[in-house]
GUSE-747033 format. One record per residue: residue in one letter; x, y, z of N, C-alpha, C in turn. Coordinates in nm, 3 decimals. Layout:
REM GUSE-747033
res:n.east:n.north:n.up:ca.east:ca.north:ca.up:c.east:c.north:c.up
A:X:Y:Z:X:Y:Z:X:Y:Z
...
END
This chain:
REM GUSE-747033
res:n.east:n.north:n.up:ca.east:ca.north:ca.up:c.east:c.north:c.up
M:4.652:4.901:-11.042:4.587:4.856:-10.919:4.625:4.713:-10.890
P:4.670:4.685:-10.768:4.713:4.547:-10.737:4.598:4.451:-10.739
R:4.622:4.329:-10.784:4.520:4.227:-10.789:4.508:4.160:-10.652
L:4.392:4.148:-10.601:4.362:4.086:-10.474:4.360:3.937:-10.490
K:4.426:3.866:-10.395:4.421:3.719:-10.396:4.292:3.671:-10.340
P:4.239:3.569:-10.395:4.112:3.514:-10.344:4.132:3.459:-10.200
K:4.035:3.488:-10.116:4.043:3.442:-9.975:4.015:3.295:-9.969
A:4.105:3.224:-9.891:4.086:3.081:-9.875:3.959:3.051:-9.796
S:3.889:2.945:-9.836:3.765:2.914:-9.767:3.794:2.869:-9.627
D:3.704:2.896:-9.534:3.723:2.862:-9.395:3.730:2.711:-9.377
S:3.660:2.639:-9.459:3.657:2.491:-9.443:3.788:2.427:-9.462
S:3.867:2.487:-9.556:4.005:2.429:-9.582:4.105:2.472:-9.479
A:4.078:2.586:-9.410:4.176:2.636:-9.314:4.156:2.571:-9.174
V:4.040:2.524:-9.145:4.004:2.475:-9.009:4.040:2.327:-8.999
T:4.118:2.292:-8.899:4.152:2.152:-8.870:4.084:2.115:-8.737
A:4.017:1.997:-8.742:3.945:1.955:-8.620:4.042:1.935:-8.504
T:4.006:1.988:-8.389:4.092:1.969:-8.272:4.050:1.853:-8.183
F:3.933:1.793:-8.208:3.887:1.680:-8.127:3.788:1.599:-8.203
R:3.759:1.483:-8.154:3.651:1.401:-8.202:3.589:1.325:-8.082
L:3.462:1.294:-8.092:3.393:1.218:-7.988:3.380:1.074:-8.028
K:3.414:0.987:-7.940:3.405:0.843:-7.967:3.345:0.773:-7.845
G:3.272:0.667:-7.872:3.218:0.586:-7.766:3.326:0.492:-7.710
G:3.318:0.465:-7.580:3.413:0.372:-7.521:3.350:0.298:-7.407
L:3.403:0.181:-7.376:3.354:0.100:-7.267:3.457:0.101:-7.153
F:3.420:0.162:-7.041:3.509:0.172:-6.927:3.437:0.126:-6.801
P:3.462:0.004:-6.759:3.395:-0.046:-6.640:3.433:0.034:-6.516
L:3.334:0.072:-6.433:3.363:0.146:-6.314:3.319:0.065:-6.193
T:3.390:0.085:-6.085:3.356:0.021:-5.960:3.242:0.098:-5.893
L:3.141:0.021:-5.845:3.026:0.080:-5.772:3.054:0.069:-5.625
L:3.056:0.184:-5.557:3.074:0.187:-5.412:2.935:0.204:-5.352
E:2.883:0.096:-5.301:2.747:0.097:-5.239:2.756:0.128:-5.092
I:2.700:0.236:-5.051:2.704:0.282:-4.910:2.574:0.255:-4.849
S:2.571:0.171:-4.741:2.450:0.128:-4.679:2.413:0.211:-4.554
R:2.514:0.272:-4.492:2.492:0.362:-4.381:2.609:0.458:-4.377
F:2.591:0.570:-4.308:2.698:0.669:-4.301:2.735:0.705:-4.161
D:2.857:0.678:-4.127:2.922:0.732:-4.009:3.064:0.764:-4.056
A:3.101:0.894:-4.044:3.226:0.937:-4.101:3.343:0.857:-4.051
V:3.346:0.835:-3.924:3.462:0.763:-3.861:3.468:0.622:-3.914
D:3.351:0.550:-3.909:3.347:0.412:-3.956:3.383:0.401:-4.106
L:3.327:0.488:-4.189:3.354:0.483:-4.328:3.501:0.499:-4.360
E:3.563:0.598:-4.298:3.704:0.623:-4.324:3.789:0.506:-4.273
Q:3.758:0.454:-4.156:3.837:0.344:-4.105:3.824:0.214:-4.189
Q:3.700:0.189:-4.235:3.677:0.067:-4.314:3.744:0.082:-4.452
L:3.742:0.202:-4.511:3.809:0.222:-4.633:3.963:0.210:-4.617
R:4.010:0.262:-4.503:4.155:0.248:-4.476:4.198:0.104:-4.457
D:4.114:0.027:-4.394:4.144:-0.118:-4.375:4.149:-0.186:-4.509
K:4.048:-0.150:-4.595:4.042:-0.216:-4.725:4.161:-0.174:-4.812
A:4.202:-0.047:-4.800:4.313:0.003:-4.876:4.444:-0.066:-4.830
A:4.457:-0.098:-4.700:4.576:-0.168:-4.651:4.575:-0.309:-4.703
A:4.461:-0.370:-4.721:4.454:-0.509:-4.770:4.480:-0.516:-4.919
A:4.437:-0.409:-4.998:4.448:-0.407:-5.141:4.499:-0.272:-5.190
P:4.627:-0.240:-5.158:4.680:-0.106:-5.188:4.683:-0.076:-5.338
G:4.698:-0.182:-5.417:4.704:-0.161:-5.564:4.572:-0.109:-5.620
F:4.461:-0.141:-5.554:4.332:-0.097:-5.608:4.302:0.050:-5.568
F:4.351:0.090:-5.453:4.317:0.223:-5.402:4.425:0.327:-5.446
K:4.439:0.338:-5.580:4.530:0.431:-5.635:4.462:0.507:-5.748
Q:4.400:0.616:-5.714:4.328:0.700:-5.811:4.225:0.616:-5.888
T:4.152:0.535:-5.817:4.053:0.451:-5.878:3.919:0.518:-5.889
P:3.862:0.537:-6.013:3.730:0.602:-6.025:3.620:0.511:-5.975
V:3.520:0.568:-5.901:3.415:0.493:-5.851:3.282:0.573:-5.869
V:3.173:0.496:-5.874:3.039:0.553:-5.879:2.976:0.532:-5.744
L:2.925:0.633:-5.681:2.859:0.622:-5.547:2.714:0.580:-5.568
S:2.671:0.480:-5.482:2.533:0.434:-5.492:2.478:0.427:-5.348
F:2.352:0.465:-5.336:2.284:0.461:-5.205:2.153:0.385:-5.217
D:2.148:0.286:-5.309:2.025:0.208:-5.328:1.982:0.137:-5.206
D:2.082:0.085:-5.124:2.049:0.009:-5.007:2.073:0.087:-4.879
F:2.071:0.219:-4.890:2.101:0.301:-4.771:1.997:0.291:-4.662
I:2.042:0.277:-4.540:1.951:0.275:-4.424:1.969:0.407:-4.351
G:1.863:0.489:-4.358:1.870:0.617:-4.293:1.807:0.722:-4.384
E:1.824:0.851:-4.341:1.764:0.962:-4.415:1.867:1.014:-4.518
L:1.825:1.006:-4.645:1.917:1.048:-4.754:1.913:1.200:-4.772
S:1.804:1.267:-4.734:1.795:1.408:-4.762:1.896:1.493:-4.685
T:1.946:1.440:-4.576:2.044:1.516:-4.495:2.185:1.459:-4.505
L:2.208:1.371:-4.602:2.337:1.305:-4.610:2.443:1.405:-4.665
P:2.553:1.421:-4.597:2.658:1.518:-4.643:2.745:1.456:-4.750
L:2.707:1.472:-4.874:2.777:1.413:-4.985:2.919:1.464:-4.998
A:2.942:1.591:-4.970:3.074:1.645:-4.978:3.170:1.579:-4.880
D:3.124:1.542:-4.761:3.204:1.474:-4.660:3.241:1.335:-4.712
I:3.148:1.267:-4.775:3.172:1.133:-4.827:3.280:1.138:-4.938
L:3.269:1.239:-5.024:3.371:1.253:-5.131:3.508:1.277:-5.074
A:3.514:1.358:-4.971:3.642:1.391:-4.908:3.709:1.266:-4.849
I:3.624:1.183:-4.780:3.675:1.058:-4.723:3.724:0.965:-4.830
C:3.648:0.949:-4.937:3.689:0.860:-5.045:3.822:0.907:-5.104
R:3.832:1.036:-5.133:3.956:1.085:-5.198:4.076:1.072:-5.101
S:4.051:1.082:-4.975:4.166:1.065:-4.881:4.220:0.922:-4.882
Q:4.140:0.827:-4.926:4.187:0.688:-4.927:4.219:0.640:-5.073
G:4.229:0.732:-5.168:4.275:0.697:-5.301:4.163:0.667:-5.399
L:4.036:0.684:-5.360:3.926:0.665:-5.454:3.882:0.800:-5.507
L:3.842:0.799:-5.637:3.796:0.921:-5.705:3.650:0.907:-5.746
P:3.559:0.952:-5.665:3.417:0.950:-5.708:3.396:1.034:-5.831
V:3.337:0.976:-5.934:3.314:1.048:-6.061:3.171:1.067:-6.093
A:3.083:0.990:-6.022:2.939:0.996:-6.054:2.858:0.948:-5.935
L:2.732:0.984:-5.935:2.635:0.938:-5.836:2.526:0.862:-5.904
R:2.490:0.747:-5.849:2.374:0.674:-5.903:2.262:0.686:-5.799
S:2.167:0.770:-5.826:2.054:0.791:-5.739:1.941:0.867:-5.804
G:1.823:0.845:-5.757:1.708:0.922:-5.800:1.653:1.015:-5.694
V:1.727:1.034:-5.587:1.689:1.122:-5.477:1.728:1.266:-5.512
E:1.630:1.355:-5.522:1.660:1.489:-5.569:1.759:1.564:-5.480
S:1.750:1.548:-5.348:1.842:1.617:-5.260:1.988:1.575:-5.284
L:2.004:1.446:-5.316:2.141:1.398:-5.347:2.187:1.444:-5.480
T:2.100:1.442:-5.579:2.145:1.486:-5.711:2.177:1.632:-5.716
Q:2.103:1.708:-5.635:2.139:1.853:-5.632:2.278:1.873:-5.574
Q:2.310:1.800:-5.468:2.444:1.805:-5.412:2.550:1.761:-5.515
A:2.518:1.654:-5.585:2.610:1.601:-5.682:2.643:1.698:-5.794
R:2.543:1.767:-5.839:2.563:1.868:-5.944:2.651:1.982:-5.892
A:2.628:2.026:-5.770:2.710:2.130:-5.710:2.851:2.087:-5.694
L:2.875:1.955:-5.679:3.009:1.900:-5.660:3.067:1.850:-5.790
N:3.002:1.878:-5.903:3.049:1.842:-6.037:3.060:1.693:-6.057
L:2.966:1.616:-6.001:2.962:1.476:-6.025:2.859:1.448:-6.137
A:2.888:1.347:-6.217:2.786:1.299:-6.318:2.674:1.232:-6.240
I:2.555:1.233:-6.303:2.436:1.174:-6.245:2.395:1.050:-6.326
M:2.387:0.937:-6.258:2.338:0.815:-6.316:2.209:0.773:-6.246
P:2.101:0.742:-6.318:1.977:0.710:-6.252:1.980:0.583:-6.173
A:1.906:0.578:-6.068:1.896:0.454:-5.990:1.808:0.361:-6.068
T:1.862:0.252:-6.126:1.790:0.169:-6.225:1.800:0.024:-6.195
R:1.816:-0.013:-6.070:1.827:-0.154:-6.038:1.692:-0.219:-6.043
V:1.681:-0.327:-6.116:1.555:-0.407:-6.129:1.580:-0.548:-6.095
K:1.504:-0.602:-6.005:1.515:-0.744:-5.969:1.401:-0.822:-6.034
P:1.432:-0.908:-6.131:1.326:-0.988:-6.191:1.260:-1.077:-6.092
A:1.130:-1.101:-6.111:1.055:-1.192:-6.024:1.102:-1.330:-6.044
P:1.100:-1.417:-5.935:1.143:-1.559:-5.952:1.054:-1.630:-6.052
A:1.117:-1.716:-6.130:1.040:-1.797:-6.224:0.959:-1.899:-6.153
P:0.837:-1.936:-6.205:0.760:-2.038:-6.140:0.836:-2.170:-6.135
L:0.809:-2.248:-6.027:0.880:-2.368:-6.005:0.853:-2.468:-6.115
A:0.731:-2.471:-6.167:0.695:-2.570:-6.273:0.782:-2.545:-6.395
E:0.809:-2.417:-6.424:0.887:-2.384:-6.546:1.031:-2.430:-6.529
T:1.083:-2.406:-6.408:1.225:-2.444:-6.389:1.246:-2.592:-6.393
Q:1.139:-2.670:-6.354:1.152:-2.813:-6.354:1.149:-2.874:-6.496
T:1.098:-2.793:-6.588:1.086:-2.851:-6.723:1.205:-2.818:-6.811
E:1.305:-2.743:-6.751:1.424:-2.713:-6.830:1.500:-2.840:-6.855
P:1.552:-2.868:-6.974:1.628:-2.984:-7.001:1.767:-2.982:-6.928
D:1.823:-3.102:-6.911:1.950:-3.111:-6.840:2.058:-3.035:-6.911
E:2.051:-3.024:-7.046:2.155:-2.958:-7.122:2.161:-2.810:-7.087
Q:2.059:-2.754:-7.021:2.063:-2.609:-6.985:2.150:-2.588:-6.864
A:2.184:-2.692:-6.794:2.269:-2.674:-6.675:2.402:-2.611:-6.707
E:2.457:-2.535:-6.615:2.582:-2.464:-6.639:2.696:-2.562:-6.642
T:2.774:-2.560:-6.753:2.881:-2.652:-6.770:3.012:-2.577:-6.805
G:3.001:-2.445:-6.835:3.115:-2.371:-6.880:3.152:-2.400:-7.021
S:3.059:-2.451:-7.102:3.082:-2.481:-7.246:3.109:-2.355:-7.319
A:3.198:-2.356:-7.416:3.228:-2.236:-7.497:3.159:-2.241:-7.631
E:3.060:-2.331:-7.653:2.995:-2.343:-7.781:2.914:-2.219:-7.806
A:2.924:-2.161:-7.926:2.848:-2.043:-7.955:2.701:-2.070:-7.968
S:2.660:-2.193:-7.998:2.517:-2.220:-8.012:2.444:-2.253:-7.884
A:2.515:-2.257:-7.772:2.453:-2.292:-7.646:2.352:-2.185:-7.606
P:2.232:-2.224:-7.569:2.129:-2.125:-7.532:2.165:-2.056:-7.401
E:2.120:-1.932:-7.388:2.150:-1.856:-7.271:2.070:-1.909:-7.153
P:2.132:-1.931:-7.035:2.056:-1.974:-6.920:1.959:-1.870:-6.871
A:1.845:-1.916:-6.816:1.750:-1.824:-6.766:1.805:-1.753:-6.643
P:1.776:-1.625:-6.624:1.829:-1.554:-6.511:1.777:-1.610:-6.381
S:1.860:-1.618:-6.278:1.815:-1.669:-6.149:1.730:-1.568:-6.078
A:1.668:-1.609:-5.970:1.576:-1.523:-5.898:1.651:-1.406:-5.835
S:1.780:-1.424:-5.805:1.854:-1.320:-5.737:1.925:-1.226:-5.834
M:1.906:-1.248:-5.965:1.979:-1.170:-6.064:1.939:-1.025:-6.063
Q:2.036:-0.932:-6.066:2.007:-0.794:-6.067:2.070:-0.731:-6.193
L:1.989:-0.664:-6.271:2.039:-0.606:-6.395:2.022:-0.457:-6.389
E:2.117:-0.385:-6.458:2.108:-0.242:-6.476:2.016:-0.211:-6.592
L:1.899:-0.164:-6.563:1.798:-0.136:-6.667:1.734:-0.001:-6.642
S:1.678:0.055:-6.748:1.599:0.176:-6.726:1.468:0.135:-6.660
P:1.407:0.225:-6.582:1.287:0.188:-6.503:1.178:0.126:-6.584
S:1.166:0.161:-6.713:1.052:0.115:-6.795:1.092:-0.002:-6.882
S:1.217:-0.050:-6.870:1.264:-0.153:-6.959:1.220:-0.290:-6.918
H:1.214:-0.381:-7.013:1.193:-0.523:-6.985:1.329:-0.592:-6.981
V:1.332:-0.707:-6.908:1.452:-0.782:-6.903:1.471:-0.861:-7.032
E:1.567:-0.818:-7.116:1.592:-0.888:-7.244:1.743:-0.901:-7.254
I:1.790:-1.026:-7.277:1.929:-1.052:-7.296:1.946:-1.119:-7.429
N:2.008:-1.048:-7.522:2.031:-1.104:-7.659:2.162:-1.183:-7.657
R:2.149:-1.309:-7.690:2.269:-1.398:-7.693:2.340:-1.389:-7.823
N:2.466:-1.352:-7.817:2.548:-1.343:-7.937:2.646:-1.463:-7.941
P:2.700:-1.496:-8.058:2.805:-1.600:-8.062:2.922:-1.561:-7.976
S:2.991:-1.662:-7.929:3.110:-1.644:-7.847:3.220:-1.575:-7.932
K:3.297:-1.488:-7.871:3.406:-1.421:-7.936:3.534:-1.498:-7.905
I:3.603:-1.545:-8.004:3.721:-1.628:-7.987:3.846:-1.546:-8.034
I:3.945:-1.541:-7.940:4.071:-1.471:-7.970:4.180:-1.577:-7.962
T:4.260:-1.582:-8.067:4.367:-1.688:-8.074:4.504:-1.633:-8.044
T:4.521:-1.500:-8.026:4.652:-1.441:-7.999:4.658:-1.388:-7.858
P:4.773:-1.373:-7.801:4.783:-1.312:-7.664:4.727:-1.176:-7.656
I:4.673:-1.140:-7.543:4.622:-1.003:-7.519:4.731:-0.926:-7.446
R:4.787:-0.826:-7.515:4.899:-0.751:-7.466:4.859:-0.641:-7.369
S:4.957:-0.595:-7.291:4.934:-0.489:-7.201:4.878:-0.363:-7.267
G:4.776:-0.307:-7.213:4.710:-0.189:-7.270:4.594:-0.219:-7.362
Q:4.581:-0.347:-7.403:4.472:-0.387:-7.491:4.343:-0.413:-7.408
Q:4.234:-0.389:-7.472:4.101:-0.418:-7.409:4.017:-0.496:-7.511
V:3.962:-0.608:-7.468:3.879:-0.692:-7.553:3.750:-0.718:-7.486
Y:3.636:-0.694:-7.560:3.501:-0.705:-7.499:3.418:-0.795:-7.587
A:3.342:-0.884:-7.528:3.248:-0.970:-7.600:3.103:-0.934:-7.556
P:3.040:-0.853:-7.635:2.900:-0.815:-7.598:2.801:-0.929:-7.621
G:2.717:-0.952:-7.520:2.608:-1.052:-7.537:2.651:-1.195:-7.541
G:2.771:-1.229:-7.504:2.811:-1.368:-7.510:2.941:-1.391:-7.431
D:3.002:-1.509:-7.458:3.123:-1.545:-7.388:3.250:-1.497:-7.465
L:3.356:-1.483:-7.392:3.486:-1.446:-7.449:3.577:-1.563:-7.426
I:3.634:-1.618:-7.534:3.726:-1.731:-7.530:3.862:-1.686:-7.582
I:3.965:-1.694:-7.497:4.099:-1.654:-7.531:4.189:-1.774:-7.536
M:4.242:-1.811:-7.644:4.327:-1.926:-7.658:4.471:-1.898:-7.629
A:4.499:-1.803:-7.547:4.638:-1.758:-7.515:4.635:-1.686:-7.382
A:4.745:-1.626:-7.347:4.758:-1.558:-7.218:4.704:-1.416:-7.224
V:4.667:-1.365:-7.109:4.629:-1.224:-7.095:4.735:-1.152:-7.010
S:4.806:-1.059:-7.068:4.921:-0.997:-7.004:4.874:-0.900:-6.896
A:4.964:-0.874:-6.804:4.942:-0.768:-6.702:4.921:-0.638:-6.772
G:4.819:-0.559:-6.728:4.786:-0.434:-6.790:4.682:-0.445:-6.899
A:4.646:-0.568:-6.936:4.539:-0.590:-7.036:4.403:-0.604:-6.961
E:4.296:-0.587:-7.037:4.161:-0.598:-6.979:4.070:-0.676:-7.074
V:4.003:-0.774:-7.019:3.911:-0.855:-7.098:3.773:-0.850:-7.029
L:3.670:-0.836:-7.109:3.534:-0.818:-7.058:3.438:-0.901:-7.136
A:3.329:-0.945:-7.076:3.226:-1.016:-7.149:3.095:-1.004:-7.075
D:2.985:-1.001:-7.150:2.854:-1.005:-7.085:2.827:-1.146:-7.027
G:2.892:-1.247:-7.084:2.877:-1.384:-7.033:3.003:-1.429:-6.964
N:3.047:-1.553:-6.993:3.164:-1.611:-6.926:3.293:-1.567:-6.998
I:3.403:-1.584:-6.924:3.537:-1.558:-6.982:3.621:-1.688:-6.963
H:3.674:-1.738:-7.073:3.760:-1.857:-7.073:3.900:-1.812:-7.121
V:4.000:-1.840:-7.037:4.138:-1.802:-7.076:4.217:-1.934:-7.073
Y:4.261:-1.979:-7.187:4.340:-2.104:-7.204:4.488:-2.068:-7.194
G:4.529:-2.005:-7.082:4.662:-1.958:-7.061:4.660:-1.887:-6.931
A:4.770:-1.813:-6.902:4.778:-1.736:-6.777:4.692:-1.612:-6.788
L:4.619:-1.584:-6.677:4.538:-1.462:-6.665:4.614:-1.369:-6.575
R:4.676:-1.267:-6.632:4.759:-1.174:-6.553:4.699:-1.031:-6.548
G:4.605:-1.002:-6.632:4.548:-0.868:-6.638:4.420:-0.860:-6.559
R:4.322:-0.785:-6.611:4.192:-0.769:-6.547:4.087:-0.849:-6.626
A:4.001:-0.923:-6.558:3.897:-1.001:-6.626:3.763:-0.963:-6.560
L:3.667:-0.920:-6.637:3.536:-0.880:-6.589:3.432:-0.954:-6.668
A:3.360:-1.048:-6.603:3.256:-1.127:-6.662:3.121:-1.078:-6.614
G:3.016:-1.103:-6.692:2.884:-1.062:-6.652:2.874:-0.910:-6.631
V:2.934:-0.833:-6.722:2.939:-0.688:-6.701:2.803:-0.618:-6.714
K:2.704:-0.692:-6.774:2.567:-0.635:-6.780:2.480:-0.682:-6.662
G:2.544:-0.756:-6.566:2.470:-0.792:-6.448:2.437:-0.940:-6.438
D:2.492:-1.026:-6.520:2.463:-1.168:-6.519:2.537:-1.231:-6.401
L:2.465:-1.267:-6.292:2.525:-1.322:-6.175:2.574:-1.464:-6.194
S:2.525:-1.531:-6.303:2.565:-1.671:-6.327:2.692:-1.680:-6.407
A:2.747:-1.564:-6.450:2.869:-1.568:-6.534:2.984:-1.624:-6.450
R:3.085:-1.677:-6.522:3.202:-1.734:-6.457:3.330:-1.698:-6.535
I:3.439:-1.713:-6.461:3.570:-1.691:-6.527:3.652:-1.822:-6.508
F:3.705:-1.868:-6.620:3.787:-1.990:-6.619:3.925:-1.952:-6.671
C:4.029:-2.002:-6.604:4.163:-1.977:-6.652:4.257:-2.093:-6.613
Q:4.365:-2.104:-6.688:4.462:-2.210:-6.662:4.565:-2.169:-6.557
S:4.583:-2.044:-6.536:4.673:-1.998:-6.426:4.623:-1.861:-6.377
L:4.585:-1.858:-6.250:4.529:-1.736:-6.193:4.640:-1.648:-6.145
E:4.668:-1.541:-6.215:4.772:-1.441:-6.174:4.719:-1.299:-6.199
A:4.586:-1.283:-6.181:4.516:-1.165:-6.225:4.538:-1.045:-6.134
E:4.531:-0.927:-6.195:4.533:-0.802:-6.120:4.396:-0.775:-6.058
L:4.290:-0.819:-6.126:4.153:-0.803:-6.077:4.065:-0.905:-6.152
V:3.971:-0.964:-6.080:3.863:-1.043:-6.138:3.731:-0.990:-6.085
S:3.631:-0.988:-6.172:3.502:-0.933:-6.133:3.388:-1.007:-6.204
I:3.283:-1.038:-6.129:3.161:-1.091:-6.183:3.042:-1.008:-6.143
A:2.978:-0.949:-6.238:2.857:-0.868:-6.215:2.884:-0.759:-6.111
G:3.004:-0.703:-6.109:3.039:-0.594:-6.022:3.104:-0.631:-5.892
T:3.097:-0.756:-5.854:3.167:-0.804:-5.734:3.312:-0.846:-5.774
F:3.411:-0.796:-5.709:3.550:-0.811:-5.758:3.643:-0.849:-5.642
K:3.756:-0.899:-5.688:3.874:-0.922:-5.599:3.995:-0.873:-5.676
V:4.090:-0.812:-5.599:4.216:-0.772:-5.659:4.324:-0.869:-5.625
D:4.442:-0.847:-5.680:4.546:-0.953:-5.671:4.587:-0.982:-5.526
E:4.581:-0.876:-5.438:4.615:-0.899:-5.299:4.521:-1.002:-5.234
D:4.393:-1.004:-5.281:4.296:-1.103:-5.229:4.309:-1.237:-5.294
L:4.374:-1.242:-5.411:4.383:-1.366:-5.486:4.508:-1.450:-5.457
R:4.606:-1.386:-5.388:4.730:-1.458:-5.366:4.717:-1.555:-5.248
N:4.648:-1.669:-5.277:4.627:-1.769:-5.175:4.659:-1.907:-5.235
E:4.595:-2.008:-5.190:4.628:-2.145:-5.239:4.593:-2.163:-5.386
H:4.512:-2.073:-5.444:4.475:-2.087:-5.583:4.565:-2.010:-5.678
W:4.661:-1.935:-5.628:4.745:-1.849:-5.709:4.828:-1.935:-5.802
K:4.829:-1.900:-5.929:4.903:-1.971:-6.038:4.855:-2.116:-6.055
T:4.728:-2.135:-6.030:4.672:-2.268:-6.059:4.548:-2.251:-6.148
A:4.503:-2.359:-6.205:4.381:-2.357:-6.292:4.256:-2.349:-6.202
V:4.174:-2.247:-6.227:4.059:-2.228:-6.138:3.934:-2.187:-6.222
Q:3.824:-2.195:-6.157:3.701:-2.130:-6.207:3.651:-2.039:-6.094
I:3.596:-1.924:-6.136:3.550:-1.821:-6.041:3.405:-1.795:-6.067
G:3.328:-1.807:-5.962:3.186:-1.779:-5.971:3.143:-1.684:-5.858
R:3.018:-1.648:-5.861:2.969:-1.554:-5.759:2.876:-1.631:-5.664
D:2.901:-1.614:-5.534:2.820:-1.677:-5.430:2.770:-1.569:-5.339
E:2.638:-1.543:-5.347:2.575:-1.432:-5.272:2.644:-1.304:-5.311
Q:2.715:-1.237:-5.216:2.785:-1.107:-5.243:2.933:-1.119:-5.250
S:2.984:-1.239:-5.271:3.128:-1.254:-5.279:3.162:-1.352:-5.392
L:3.289:-1.357:-5.425:3.337:-1.444:-5.528:3.390:-1.578:-5.470
C:3.363:-1.685:-5.536:3.400:-1.819:-5.492:3.501:-1.876:-5.596
I:3.618:-1.907:-5.554:3.726:-1.959:-5.641:3.748:-2.103:-5.605
T:3.738:-2.192:-5.705:3.753:-2.337:-5.686:3.849:-2.391:-5.795
P:3.918:-2.503:-5.760:4.008:-2.559:-5.864:3.935:-2.605:-5.986
L:3.998:-2.590:-6.099:3.940:-2.633:-6.224:3.986:-2.778:-6.255
V:3.892:-2.872:-6.237:3.927:-3.017:-6.252:3.843:-3.075:-6.359
END
């Protein structure tokens, strides 16, 4: 009688086909304040003509937090079609309106809760007692205390969360950031003592300092810090962003191109000034 070979265990025969990993991928938020199909398509077309490099299969999150009008009858499918016709790829909806979330699910969009929280302004007496050393200077010292959020600061928080920002030591990088690399400094500033190549991406919850040419993408204040800034010795960036407000290279090619600058946020736009 032939001897039967023992059957190999299933655990040794099975090879994993995938693994799940966490990743940080900043997405552009497209905030729609009113809807007119003709106006939306024309304004997106105008923006695409001004910044064609940005409107190339760019993933965006749709937001209607500041929408003026009736959201229950909003044709979400039409908005998606207009965005896609101009090179934008809506991947998610940020909203707490049930009629919109139902449409989004039917259109295979991810759902992100509407979680914008505006902290109340600090009392005047408290702001007057802050020492002069708390003023913004762009210092890269890891021990510098975190500035108090301004009255206009908007953070992405869960509805029941408190505004808490944990300050971490600055992250210092002494080597060039190559194309395809991504460097993130959670809870603090990112200091790069070399150049950032085209195709690279640097991110920080606080400020970003680049002691060299900035040719890739730089995103400061990624958790919503409106007081964050970007400093660089030569502005040649593909994109710069502070707390979600951004400019692409087509917008940056002006008198500040290839010069030392600092970039801050002024109301709803970015302000670029010489670094002196």
